[in-house]
C-alpha positions as CSV (number, residue, x, y, z in Angstrom):
1,X,33.1,-114.2,-157.6
2,X,30.8,-113.8,-154.6
3,X,28.9,-116.6,-153.0
4,X,25.6,-115.7,-151.3
5,X,24.5,-119.2,-150.3
6,X,24.7,-120.9,-146.9
7,X,26.7,-124.1,-146.7
8,X,25.0,-127.3,-145.7
9,X,25.0,-128.3,-142.1
10,X,23.8,-125.0,-140.6
11,X,24.9,-121.3,-140.5
12,X,28.6,-120.5,-140.9
13,X,30.7,-120.6,-137.7
14,X,32.6,-117.7,-136.2
15,X,35.8,-118.6,-138.1
16,X,34.1,-117.9,-141.4
17,X,32.8,-114.4,-140.5
18,X,36.0,-112.4,-141.1
19,X,36.4,-114.0,-144.5
20,X,32.7,-113.2,-145.4
21,X,33.3,-109.6,-144.2
22,X,36.4,-109.3,-146.3
23,X,34.5,-110.7,-149.3
24,X,31.7,-108.1,-148.8
25,X,34.3,-105.3,-148.6
26,X,35.9,-106.4,-151.9
27,X,32.6,-106.7,-153.7
28,X,31.4,-103.3,-152.5
29,X,34.7,-101.8,-153.6
30,X,34.0,-103.3,-157.1
31,X,30.5,-101.8,-157.0
32,X,31.8,-98.3,-156.3
33,X,34.6,-98.8,-158.9
34,X,32.0,-99.7,-161.6
35,X,29.9,-96.6,-160.7
36,X,33.0,-94.5,-160.9
37,X,34.0,-95.9,-164.3
38,X,30.6,-96.3,-166.0
39,X,28.5,-93.7,-164.1
40,X,25.0,-94.3,-162.6
41,X,23.6,-97.8,-163.1
42,X,20.7,-100.0,-162.1
43,X,21.1,-103.0,-159.8
44,X,20.6,-105.3,-162.8
45,X,23.3,-103.6,-164.8
46,X,25.7,-103.9,-161.9
47,X,24.8,-107.5,-161.3
48,X,25.6,-108.3,-165.0
49,X,29.0,-106.7,-164.8
50,X,29.8,-108.3,-161.4
51,X,28.5,-111.8,-162.3
52,X,26.2,-112.1,-159.3
53,X,22.5,-112.0,-158.9
54,X,20.5,-108.7,-158.7
55,X,19.3,-109.7,-155.2
56,X,22.9,-110.1,-154.1
57,X,24.0,-106.8,-155.6
58,X,21.1,-105.0,-154.0
59,X,22.3,-106.2,-150.6
60,X,25.6,-104.5,-151.2
61,X,24.0,-101.4,-152.6
62,X,21.8,-101.1,-149.5
63,X,25.0,-101.2,-147.3
64,X,26.7,-98.5,-149.5
65,X,23.6,-96.3,-149.3
66,X,23.5,-96.7,-145.5
67,X,27.1,-95.4,-145.3
68,X,26.5,-92.5,-147.6
69,X,28.9,-93.7,-150.3
70,X,26.1,-94.4,-152.9
71,X,22.7,-92.8,-153.4
72,X,19.6,-94.0,-155.3
73,X,17.7,-91.8,-157.7
74,X,14.9,-92.2,-160.2
75,X,15.9,-91.7,-163.8
76,X,17.0,-93.2,-167.1
77,X,16.1,-92.7,-170.7
78,X,13.5,-94.7,-172.6
79,X,16.1,-97.3,-173.7
80,X,17.0,-98.0,-170.1
81,X,13.5,-97.4,-168.6
82,X,11.3,-99.4,-170.9
83,X,7.6,-99.6,-169.9
84,X,6.4,-99.3,-166.4
85,X,8.1,-97.5,-163.5
86,X,11.2,-95.3,-163.9
87,X,14.5,-97.1,-163.4
88,X,16.2,-96.8,-160.1
89,X,19.8,-95.6,-160.7
90,X,22.6,-95.8,-158.2
91,X,25.1,-92.9,-158.1
92,X,28.4,-92.5,-156.4
93,X,28.5,-89.7,-153.8
94,X,31.4,-87.4,-153.0
95,X,32.0,-89.6,-149.9
96,X,32.2,-92.6,-152.2
97,X,34.6,-90.8,-154.6
98,X,36.9,-89.9,-151.6
99,X,37.7,-93.7,-151.2
100,X,39.7,-93.6,-154.4
101,X,43.2,-92.1,-154.9
102,X,43.4,-88.4,-155.6
103,X,46.1,-85.8,-156.2
104,X,44.6,-82.8,-154.4
105,X,47.8,-82.4,-152.3
106,X,50.0,-82.5,-155.4
107,X,47.8,-79.9,-157.1
108,X,47.8,-77.6,-154.1
109,X,51.6,-77.9,-153.7
110,X,52.1,-77.1,-157.3
111,X,49.9,-74.1,-157.1
112,X,51.5,-72.7,-154.0
113,X,55.0,-73.3,-155.3
114,X,54.1,-71.2,-158.3
115,X,52.6,-68.5,-156.1
116,X,55.7,-68.5,-153.9
117,X,58.0,-68.2,-156.9
118,X,56.0,-65.4,-158.3
119,X,55.0,-63.4,-155.3
120,X,57.1,-64.7,-152.4
121,X,56.0,-65.7,-148.8
122,X,53.5,-62.8,-148.5
123,X,51.6,-64.1,-151.5
124,X,51.4,-67.6,-150.0
125,X,50.2,-66.0,-146.8
126,X,47.5,-64.1,-148.7
127,X,46.3,-67.4,-150.3
128,X,46.2,-69.1,-146.9
129,X,44.1,-66.3,-145.4
130,X,41.7,-66.3,-148.3
131,X,41.4,-70.1,-148.1
132,X,40.5,-69.9,-144.4
133,X,38.1,-66.9,-144.6
134,X,35.1,-69.2,-145.3
135,X,36.0,-71.4,-142.4
136,X,36.3,-68.4,-140.1
137,X,32.9,-67.1,-141.1
138,X,31.2,-70.4,-140.5
139,X,32.8,-71.0,-137.2
140,X,32.2,-67.4,-136.1
141,X,28.5,-67.8,-136.7
142,X,28.5,-71.0,-134.6
143,X,30.4,-69.3,-131.7
144,X,28.2,-66.2,-131.7
145,X,25.0,-68.3,-131.7
146,X,26.2,-70.4,-128.8
147,X,26.4,-67.2,-126.6
148,X,29.6,-68.5,-124.9
149,X,30.5,-66.6,-121.7
150,X,34.3,-67.0,-121.5
151,X,37.4,-67.8,-123.5
152,X,37.4,-71.5,-122.7
153,X,33.7,-71.8,-123.3
154,X,34.2,-70.2,-126.7
155,X,37.0,-72.7,-127.4
156,X,34.6,-75.6,-126.6
157,X,32.0,-74.2,-129.0
158,X,34.8,-73.7,-131.6
159,X,36.0,-77.3,-131.2
160,X,32.5,-78.5,-132.1
161,X,32.4,-76.2,-135.1
162,X,35.8,-77.4,-136.3
163,X,34.8,-81.0,-135.8
164,X,31.9,-80.4,-138.2
165,X,34.5,-79.1,-140.7
166,X,36.5,-82.3,-140.4
167,X,39.2,-81.3,-137.9
168,X,38.1,-83.8,-135.1
169,X,38.7,-81.1,-132.5
170,X,38.3,-81.0,-128.8
171,X,38.8,-78.3,-126.1
172,X,39.7,-78.6,-122.4
173,X,40.4,-76.4,-119.5
174,X,44.0,-76.4,-118.0
175,X,45.6,-74.5,-115.2
176,X,46.7,-71.6,-117.4
177,X,43.5,-71.2,-119.4
178,X,42.3,-73.6,-122.2
179,X,43.7,-75.9,-124.8
180,X,42.3,-76.6,-128.3
181,X,43.3,-79.9,-129.9
182,X,42.8,-80.8,-133.6
183,X,43.3,-84.5,-134.2
184,X,43.1,-84.2,-138.0
185,X,44.5,-81.6,-140.4
186,X,43.0,-81.7,-144.0
187,X,46.1,-79.8,-145.4
188,X,48.9,-81.4,-143.3
189,X,51.0,-82.4,-146.3
190,X,50.8,-79.0,-147.8
191,X,51.3,-77.2,-144.5
192,X,54.5,-79.2,-144.0
193,X,56.1,-77.2,-146.8
194,X,54.1,-74.0,-146.4
195,X,53.9,-73.0,-142.7
196,X,51.9,-69.9,-143.7
197,X,48.8,-72.2,-143.6
198,X,49.4,-73.0,-139.9
199,X,50.1,-69.4,-139.1
200,X,46.9,-68.2,-140.8
201,X,44.9,-70.9,-139.0
202,X,46.4,-69.9,-135.6
203,X,45.4,-66.3,-136.3
204,X,41.8,-67.4,-137.1
205,X,41.6,-69.4,-133.8
206,X,42.8,-66.3,-131.9
207,X,40.1,-64.1,-133.4
208,X,37.4,-66.7,-132.8
209,X,38.2,-67.2,-129.1
210,X,38.8,-63.5,-128.6
211,X,42.4,-63.6,-127.3
212,X,46.0,-64.1,-128.3
213,X,46.8,-67.8,-128.6
214,X,50.0,-69.9,-129.0
215,X,50.4,-72.9,-131.2
216,X,52.3,-75.6,-129.3
217,X,52.3,-78.5,-131.8
218,X,51.2,-79.2,-135.3
219,X,50.5,-82.4,-137.3
220,X,52.3,-80.8,-140.3
221,X,55.5,-80.7,-138.2
222,X,55.3,-84.4,-137.2
223,X,53.3,-84.1,-134.0
224,X,50.3,-86.3,-133.4
225,X,47.9,-83.5,-132.9
226,X,47.6,-79.8,-133.5
227,X,47.6,-78.2,-130.1
228,X,46.8,-74.5,-129.4
229,X,47.2,-72.9,-125.9
230,X,44.5,-70.3,-125.1
231,X,45.7,-68.1,-122.2
232,X,43.1,-66.9,-119.8
233,X,42.4,-65.7,-116.3
234,X,42.4,-68.4,-113.7
235,X,41.8,-68.5,-110.0
236,X,44.7,-69.4,-107.7
237,X,45.3,-69.4,-104.0
238,X,47.4,-66.7,-102.4
239,X,47.6,-66.0,-98.7
240,X,44.5,-68.0,-98.0
241,X,42.4,-66.1,-100.5
242,X,41.7,-66.7,-104.2
243,X,42.6,-64.1,-106.7
244,X,42.7,-63.8,-110.5
245,X,46.1,-64.2,-112.1
246,X,46.6,-63.8,-115.9
247,X,48.3,-66.4,-117.9
248,X,50.6,-65.7,-120.9
249,X,49.2,-62.6,-122.6
250,X,50.3,-60.2,-125.3
251,X,48.9,-57.2,-123.2
252,X,51.3,-55.0,-121.1
253,X,52.5,-56.5,-117.9
254,X,50.9,-55.5,-114.6
255,X,51.9,-56.0,-111.0
256,X,51.0,-59.3,-109.4
257,X,48.3,-58.8,-106.8
258,X,49.0,-60.0,-103.3
259,X,52.8,-59.7,-103.5
260,X,54.6,-57.5,-101.1
261,X,55.4,-54.0,-102.3
262,X,53.7,-54.4,-105.6
263,X,52.2,-51.1,-106.8
264,X,51.1,-49.8,-110.2
265,X,54.2,-48.3,-111.8
266,X,54.6,-46.9,-115.3
267,X,57.7,-47.3,-117.4
268,X,58.4,-43.6,-117.2
269,X,58.4,-43.4,-113.4
270,X,59.9,-46.7,-112.4
271,X,63.2,-46.3,-110.5
272,X,65.9,-48.8,-109.5
273,X,65.1,-51.1,-106.6
274,X,66.1,-49.8,-103.2
275,X,67.0,-51.7,-100.1
276,X,63.7,-50.9,-98.4
277,X,61.3,-52.2,-101.0
278,X,61.2,-54.2,-104.2
279,X,58.7,-53.8,-107.1
280,X,57.6,-57.0,-108.7
281,X,56.2,-57.1,-112.2
282,X,54.4,-59.9,-114.1
283,X,56.5,-60.3,-117.2
284,X,54.9,-62.8,-119.5
285,X,54.8,-65.3,-116.6
286,X,53.9,-68.9,-117.3
287,X,52.0,-70.4,-114.4
288,X,53.4,-73.6,-113.0
């Protein structure tokens, strides 16, 4: 049972604060559990079930409302309201419900296992693409409205949009283009068994940033963060001058500017190297 009085001899010392905080946490968990079990209730009804004063329970309700786990509404039937002002009922929000155990992953795994058994890997991939279509549309709107000017800029805007979706994402520029990091994966446990989810997500990222991307690490495979490499043109020094060199791309290879003897040559006209000159081609080169 909670105690809301101050001990004689002055306010509690620092050693009592962790215990008081733990007691508050336990009481607030009991409040949310009662709202989950019995539905919306008044502060007086909660106080009766908890065995504490209405004033004390209102202090905990105010804290839960401030964190978005509980919300207050006017309502109640005649038996609950009586005469005078309408009763103030406290409801558990979706955020408050998320604190309790759930079996969403189990449900998703069961559904995808059935889909895989019935339609094979392509059917699972179709489900993954359909599940991500809404995310792609929302993030695409955010990227377009930001009027980004380059691949890495688009990645930074995309990271903000993904963070709003719960992915805790960030983007940074690296020597070979850009890098998108997602520090949380809402479907990590499911994706560990069905990699089609990661593959579909990687394809969405590529379309949103407007270039081919490469997934380097995933939380589903045991890495600490989902990391996606976004190749892009960068400026590097060559012979005292800066020039643009492409990173890893899925486009046809081109000669590297600035290198001796490099000339545009098609696959149908290329000949074997001679002793007088050597043609150099950029074959999916990874900058160092």
